C-alpha positions in Angstrom: -9.2 24.8 6.5 -12.2 26.0 8.3 -12.7 25.4 12.3 -15.7 23.5 12.9 -17.6 22.3 16.1 -19.4 19.3 16.7 -21.4 17.8 19.6 -19.9 14.3 20.8 -20.4 12.5 23.9 -16.7 13.1 26.4 -16.1 9.3 26.8 -16.3 8.6 23.2 -14.0 11.9 22.6 -11.5 10.8 25.3 -11.4 7.0 24.1 -10.7 8.1 20.3 -8.2 11.2 21.4 -6.2 8.6 23.3 -6.3 6.1 20.1 -5.1 8.8 18.2 -2.3 9.7 20.7 -1.1 6.2 20.7 -1.1 5.5 17.3 0.8 8.8 17.0 -2.1 10.3 14.5 -4.1 13.5 14.1 -7.5 13.2 15.6 -8.6 16.2 13.3 -7.2 14.4 10.3 -9.0 11.1 10.7 -12.1 12.6 11.1 -11.5 14.3 7.7 -10.6 11.2 6.2 -13.7 9.5 7.4 -15.9 12.4 6.1 -14.1 11.9 2.5 -14.7 8.0 2.7 -18.6 8.9 3.1 -18.8 11.3 0.0 -16.8 8.7 -2.2 -18.9 7.2 -5.1 -18.5 3.7 -4.0 -18.4 3.8 -0.4 -20.2 0.3 -0.3 -17.8 -2.9 -0.2 -16.0 -3.2 -3.9 -17.1 -6.1 -5.9 -13.8 -7.8 -6.0 -13.3 -7.9 -2.3 -17.2 -9.4 -1.9 -16.4 -11.8 -4.6 -12.9 -13.0 -2.8 -15.1 -12.8 0.7 -17.9 -15.3 -1.3 -14.2 -17.3 -2.2 -13.4 -17.9 1.5 -16.3 -18.5 2.5 -16.6 -21.5 0.4 -13.6 -22.7 1.1 -12.9 -26.5 2.5 -12.6 -26.1 6.3 -11.7 -28.9 9.1 -14.3 -28.9 11.9 -12.3 -29.0 15.3 -13.8 -29.6 18.2 -10.8 -29.2 20.2 -8.1 -27.0 19.3 -6.0 -28.2 22.0 -6.8 -31.7 21.5 -6.5 -31.7 17.7 -2.9 -29.9 17.6 -1.4 -30.8 21.0 -1.4 -27.7 22.7 
C-alpha cells in the first residue's frame, strides 16, 4: 500500500469525511474504489441498464396536475 498526497478543497474534504464517518466507511477505501471504477474496461453504463431505462421512459404514465387532489392527501 502506498501513501499518496492529493490537493483537495478543504470544504469538499470535510463534507466527504463527515459523509464517510456518518456511514461508517473508510475514506481511503472509497477513493480507491472510485479510482478502480475509472479504470474498468466499461466505465460507461452497461447496455442492459440503458435498455431497461429506455423501457421505463416509454412506459404508460398518468398525468397528474395535483397529486393531493387526485389521491386525497
